[in-house]
N, C-alpha and C positions, 0 to 999 in steps of 0.2 A: 464069287470073287468081286471085290470092290476095286475099281480103278480110279485114280485121281490124276489130274494134270496140275503141275505146279511150275513156278518160274525158277529157273536155275541158270545163272550166268547169262541172263537176258533172253533165254529161250524157254519155250514150253516143253516140259518133259512129262512122260507118262510113268506111272508107278502103281504098284499094288499097295492098297491100304489094308493093314491088319491091326486091329485095336487102334492105338494112337501112333503107330509107326508107319512110315512111308518107305517103300522099297523100290527104288527106281530101276527101270529096265536096264539102263546103261551101266548099273552096278551089278545087277543080277546076272545079266548075259549081254555083253556088248553087241552080240550078233542080232539081238532083238531090236526092232524099230524103237527110236528114242522118244517119239512124240505120238500123240493119239491118232493124228491123221495118218501117219505112216503105218502105225500098228493096225488100224482098221483096214487099210488097203492091203496089208500083208495076208489077210484072209484067215481061214480056219486053222491052218497049221500054227500060225503065230499065237492064236488064241489058246490052242491046246497046250503049247509050250508054257505060256503065261500061267495057265491053270495048274500045270505041274509044279511050277515054282511056288504058286500060292499054297498048294498042299504041303510042300516042303517047309514053308514058313510056318504054317499052322502046326506042323509036327514038331518043329524046333526052331523058333524064331531067333534064338541066340546065335545061330550059325550064320546069320545074314546081316549085312550092314544096312542100316536104315536111318532115316531122319525123323525127328519129332514133328508130327503133323502140325502142331500148333505154332511152330517156329518158321513155317514155310509160307510163302505167298501162294495160296491155293487159287487156281484158275477155274473157269468153267471146265467140266470134264472133257468136253469137246470144244476147245477154244476157237476153232475155225471150222464150223460146220460147212459142208458143201451146199446145203440149203437148209431152210427152216420152214416147215409147214405147221399149222395149228388146226386141229380138228374141232368138231362140234358134236361130241359124242354123248353128252349127258342130257337126256330129254328133260329132266327136272329143271335144270338151269334155263334151258330154252323156254319151256312152258311158263315157268314162274316169271322170268323177265318180260315175256310178252303179256302175260296176264296183268302184271303190274302197270303196263302201259295201255291196258284196255283192249289188247289184241288177242285173237284166237291163236291156238297152236297151229304151226305150219304143218299141213298134212304130209307134205313131201319129206319131212324129217324122217319118217319111217320107211321111206322108199330107197334112200341112198345116203351114204355118209359124205359129208363135205369138209372142206378145209380151205384155208387161205395161206398164201405165202407171206411171211414177214421177213424182216431184215436180218439175214444170217450174219452180217457184219456188226450187228449191235448185240450179239450174244455176250452176256457177262456171267460171272460166277457169283460167289458171295461177296459182300462188301457194299461200298457206297454206290448209289445210282445217281448220276448227275442229271438234274432236271431243269429245263428252261421254265420261265414263268407260265407259259401256256400249258405245260404239262401238269401244273398244280391246279388247273381248273378242272375239278372233279377227278383227281388222280386216284387210281384204283389198283388193287392187286387182283390176281386171278389164280386160284389154287388149282394146279394141274399136275399131271404126270407127263413124262415124255419118253419116247424111245429113240434109240440111235440105230440106224441101219448099218448092218455089218458086211453086206455083200451086194454086188451089183445085180440088178434084176429088171425085167420088163414084163408087163402083163402077168404079174405074179398073182396067182389065185389065192383066195383067202385061206383055203385049206392048207396051203404050203407056206403062208406068209410069216408065221411065227418063227420059222427057221432063218428069216432074214434079220431078226432083231438081235443086235449085239449087246444091248443093255437098256436099262431103265433108269430114270432120274426124276427128281422133283423139278417142276417148272413153275415160274411165276411170270405169267403173261401180263406184264405191267401195261396199264391202259390209261391214256389221257382222254377221259370220256367226252370233254367238250370238243376236242379236236376230232374224236371218233364220230360224234354226232354230225359234225360238218361233213366228214367223208360220206357218211351213209345217206345224207339227204340227196346226194347226187348218184346214189346207187352204184358206187364204185369204192371199194375199200373193204375193210379198214386199212388205212395207210398211215397218215401222220399221227393218228391216235395210238399207233402200235409200234412204229418203226424205231423208236428211240432207245429201247432196251427190252430185252427178254432175258431173265435170269434162269440158269439151270445149275443143278448141282445137288449137294456138294461133291458127290462122286457118282460114278456109273456102276450099277449093279448088274452082273451078268444073269441071264435067265435061269441058269441052274440054281442060283441062290434063292429063287422065288418059287420053286416047284411045290413046296409045301403049302403055298398060299393059293394055288390054282383052284378055281371053282368053275362050274359049267357056265358057258355063255348063256345069255337070255334066249328064250325060245325063238327059233328061227334065225339065230345068228351063229357065226362060225369063228373059232379062235379062242385062245387062252384069255381068261379073266383072272384077276387076282384080288383076293379079299384083303385089302390093305386099307386101314383107316387113314384118312386125310384130315389134317387140321390146319387152321390158320390163326396166327396170333399177331396182334398189332400192339406194340409197346408192352408186350407181355400178357395182354388180355386176349383170351380165346374169343374169336368172332365167328368161326365157321368149323363145321365138321361134316364129313361125308365118307364115302368108300369108293375105292377104285373099281370095286365089283359092280357099282351102279352104272358103269358105262353101258349105254344101249348099243352103240356100235363098237366093235372090238378094234384093237390096233390092227389085227390081221385084215379086217374088212376095210379099214382106212388105207392100209398099204395096197390092197387090191385096186382101189379106185385111184390112188396116187400114181401107181405104176402103169395104169392103162395107157398104152401107146407111147410111153416115155420111160427112160431109164431112171431108176433110183440108184444111189451110189453110197458106198461106205462113208459114213460121216454125215449123212442126211439126218436131221433131227425132226421128229414129228410129235407134236403135243396132242394131248387128249381132248382139249377143250376144258371148260370150267366145270368142276363138280357142283352139284346143287348146293346152294348157299355160299359158294366159294368166291364171292366178290361183293363189294359194297353196293354196286349197281343193283344187284338182286336184293341184298339185305335192306337197303334204303327203300326200295320200291315196296317190298312186303311190309316194312315197318309203317310207312305212310298209308298203305292200304288199310291197315288195321287200326291206326291211330294218327289222326291228322296232325297231332302235336309231336309226333315222333321226331327225335333229333337226328337228322341225317349226319353221316360221317364220310369224309374222304381223307386220303392220305395228305399229311402236311409235312413241311420242311422239318427234318429231324426225326420223323417217325421211323420205327424199325419194324419191318415185316418179317415174320418167321413162319415158313411153311414146312410142315412135317408130313411125311408119309411113312407108315410102318415099313421097315426093312430097307427104305430108300434114303433115310436120313432127314436132316433138318437144314433148310436153306434160309439164310438170314441176310437181309438187305436193308440198308439205311437210305432213306430219301434225303438227298442233299441238293439244295437249290443253287443254281448258277446265278451269280450276281450280275444282272444286266437288265436294261429296260427294253430289250428287243422282244417284240411280240409278233409272231407271224399272223396271228388272228387280227391284229390291229391294221394289217395291210389289206384286209378284205375290202373289196369294192362295195359301196353302199348303193 
């Protein structure tokens, strides 16, 4: 089942997406929660009811009233996450980015999965991304997948953790690299390099839709992996390709660490981290390492980034500059 959130009469509503039609819960069954947050908090019973309607729509869509997907203002699938964490699950990305800076791989990477918290109030869906001037100083995309937590838990073991996943999405962990480098010099962050926007969407896919893509986790790891090709395009030109199956740490293992001694909640969003080759930071570094004349690339005002993951859809965002001379970096004390 694919679920979307869209704006209707000034409010976010949740709906089933089938082909190019959107079937809102408030029309299908007014007793169902009307937005994604309420729906996720309603638990497994509400999810099963929605899946039943989804099957009825597949059987005979003509019996149900729906809207044209392309005529709606589509929002992030989870417009108001309860929190947003981002993992660091692909060793290829970590190792390559460090090698390009002349650093050895971190041995602790193989010992435990890590994540950071980003700004859940800056979650966006498809469309324009408003960027301040400092954001355009080495502005980057990051090709990722993300999960949405579907039920409350604490101290969730990895062997049980996949049952806590309500759905999967494409994620673009947009990054202002100059600001990020400032953060990291003081060993705290990333903060300002990440907190301005994180894009997810275009819809949320429930785990049952992905069962055919499940592959074994890597040796010594626990949890579902999915063999889904991931690609990134900038202004229509492909710049990256990888696979979700290359995650070294599974989402189940990330959930295990995230829930240790703390509650996770329905509506929490957790990103995978960047797939290998999935950002300009990595691509530029590798290019310069192989060719000192390599022409580096960062996102510019007006650029369109499209991230696609098989079975999860295509997330498209346009970089739009805010006209101002205000620079937070210019306020730095010398």
